[in-house]
C-alpha positions as CSV (number, residue, x, y, z in Angstrom):
1,X,96.0,-28.5,-14.9
2,X,98.3,-29.5,-12.1
3,X,97.5,-32.2,-9.7
4,X,97.6,-29.8,-6.9
5,X,95.1,-27.5,-8.7
6,X,92.8,-30.3,-9.5
7,X,92.8,-31.5,-5.8
8,X,91.9,-27.9,-4.8
9,X,89.1,-27.8,-7.2
10,X,87.8,-31.1,-6.0
11,X,87.9,-30.0,-2.4
12,X,86.1,-26.8,-3.3
13,X,83.3,-28.7,-5.1
14,X,82.9,-31.1,-2.2
15,X,82.7,-28.1,0.2
16,X,80.1,-26.5,-2.0
17,X,77.9,-29.7,-2.0
18,X,78.1,-30.0,1.8
19,X,77.0,-26.3,2.2
20,X,74.2,-27.0,-0.3
21,X,72.9,-29.9,1.7
22,X,73.2,-28.1,5.0
23,X,71.2,-25.2,3.6
24,X,68.2,-27.1,2.2
25,X,64.9,-25.2,2.0
26,X,62.3,-25.6,4.7
27,X,59.3,-27.6,3.3
28,X,55.8,-25.9,3.7
29,X,53.1,-28.1,5.0
30,X,50.6,-27.4,2.3
31,X,47.9,-29.5,0.5
32,X,49.8,-29.4,-2.7
33,X,53.0,-30.7,-1.0
34,X,51.0,-33.5,0.8
35,X,49.5,-34.6,-2.7
36,X,53.1,-34.7,-4.1
37,X,54.5,-36.6,-1.1
38,X,55.3,-40.2,-1.8
39,X,55.2,-41.5,1.9
40,X,51.8,-43.1,1.9
41,X,51.6,-44.1,-2.0
42,X,53.0,-47.5,-1.4
43,X,56.6,-46.7,-2.4
44,X,58.2,-46.3,1.0
45,X,59.1,-49.5,2.9
46,X,60.0,-47.5,5.9
47,X,56.5,-45.9,6.0
48,X,54.6,-49.1,5.2
49,X,56.4,-51.6,7.5
50,X,56.3,-49.2,10.4
51,X,52.5,-48.5,9.8
52,X,53.0,-44.7,10.0
53,X,49.9,-42.8,9.8
54,X,51.1,-39.2,8.6
55,X,53.0,-37.9,5.6
56,X,55.2,-35.1,4.7
57,X,57.6,-35.7,7.6
58,X,60.2,-33.3,5.9
59,X,57.7,-30.5,6.7
60,X,56.1,-31.5,9.9
61,X,58.8,-33.3,11.8
62,X,59.5,-36.9,13.0
63,X,56.8,-39.6,13.5
64,X,55.9,-40.0,17.1
65,X,56.0,-43.6,16.6
66,X,59.8,-43.9,16.2
67,X,60.1,-46.0,13.0
68,X,62.8,-48.5,12.3
69,X,64.8,-47.6,9.1
70,X,64.1,-49.9,6.3
71,X,64.7,-48.2,2.9
72,X,63.8,-44.7,2.0
73,X,62.9,-43.3,-1.3
74,X,63.0,-39.5,0.0
75,X,65.5,-38.7,-2.6
76,X,63.3,-39.6,-5.5
77,X,60.3,-37.9,-4.1
78,X,59.1,-34.7,-6.0
79,X,59.2,-32.8,-2.7
80,X,63.0,-33.6,-2.3
81,X,63.7,-32.3,-5.9
82,X,61.5,-29.3,-5.5
83,X,63.1,-28.2,-2.2
84,X,66.6,-29.6,-2.9
85,X,66.6,-31.6,0.3
86,X,69.4,-34.2,-0.4
87,X,68.7,-36.1,2.8
88,X,66.3,-38.9,3.8
89,X,64.5,-40.5,6.8
90,X,62.6,-37.3,7.9
91,X,60.2,-39.6,9.6
92,X,63.1,-40.5,12.0
93,X,65.3,-37.3,11.9
94,X,62.7,-34.6,11.8
95,X,61.7,-31.7,9.4
96,X,64.1,-30.3,6.9
97,X,65.6,-27.0,8.0
98,X,66.6,-23.9,6.2
């Protein structure tokens, strides 16, 4: 494979990854999803250090408290994997969109 063809292939792959991230699925606010959410299970420093009171921000939207970014495990949350979210800090940014 030529270098030009390889570069084209890499650009195509990166473009597909960006489209995939932008088209993540909307997360339903259900009891099952809330039980799977890791926000309040002691694993999220952003959640804990900002004393947030709700969970499943990827479904319900940003926290009204405006937390400070610390560290975020959203990408390892079962919700993120199930809905192919690929992002983090929903407690600050707001809900995932389709």
